[in-house]
C-alpha positions in Angstrom: 3.8 0.9 4.1 3.6 4.5 5.1 4.9 7.6 3.3 8.3 7.3 5.1 8.8 3.7 4.0 7.9 2.0 7.3 6.5 -1.5 6.9 3.1 -1.5 8.7 2.1 -5.0 7.8 2.8 -6.5 11.2 1.0 -3.7 13.0 -2.3 -4.1 11.1 -4.2 -7.3 11.0 -5.4 -8.0 7.5 -9.0 -9.0 8.5 -9.4 -5.9 10.7 -8.1 -3.7 7.9 -10.2 -5.5 5.3 -13.4 -4.9 7.3 -12.8 -1.1 7.2 -12.7 -1.0 3.4 -15.8 0.4 1.7 -16.6 0.8 -2.0 -16.8 4.3 -3.4 -18.5 5.6 -6.6 -16.5 6.3 -9.7 -16.5 10.1 -9.2 -15.1 9.8 -5.6 -12.7 7.1 -6.7 -11.3 9.3 -9.5 -10.8 12.2 -7.1 -9.0 9.9 -4.6 -6.7 8.5 -7.3 -5.8 12.0 -8.5 -5.3 13.3 -5.0 -3.0 10.4 -3.9 -1.3 9.5 -7.1 2.1 11.1 -6.1 2.1 9.5 -2.7 1.2 6.0 -4.1 4.1 6.3 -6.6 6.5 7.3 -3.8 5.4 4.3 -1.6 5.8 2.0 -4.6 9.4 3.2 -5.0 10.1 2.9 -1.3 8.7 -0.6 -1.2 10.5 -2.0 -4.3 13.7 -2.9 -2.5 11.9 -4.5 0.5 9.7 -6.5 -1.9 12.6 -7.7 -4.0 14.5 -8.8 -0.8 11.4 -10.7 0.6 10.7 -12.3 -2.8 14.3 -13.6 -3.2 14.0 -15.2 0.3 10.7 -16.9 -0.7 12.1 -18.0 -4.0 15.2 -19.5 -2.3 
C-alpha cells in the first residue's frame, strides 16, 4: 500500500520484491524506523478497512 492508500499488491510480484530486500545494521535500521514511523502508522490506518473486508471474505 502506498501513502495514498492504493493497494499495490497486484502490481508487484512478491518474489521480485523479496529479492530486492537487504538487511541493514542496527544503526541504519533505527534511523529508518524513526524517519518513516509516521508514514507507516498512516499506511496501517489506511489499510485497516481493506484488511478487515478481505479477512471477512476469507473467513466466510
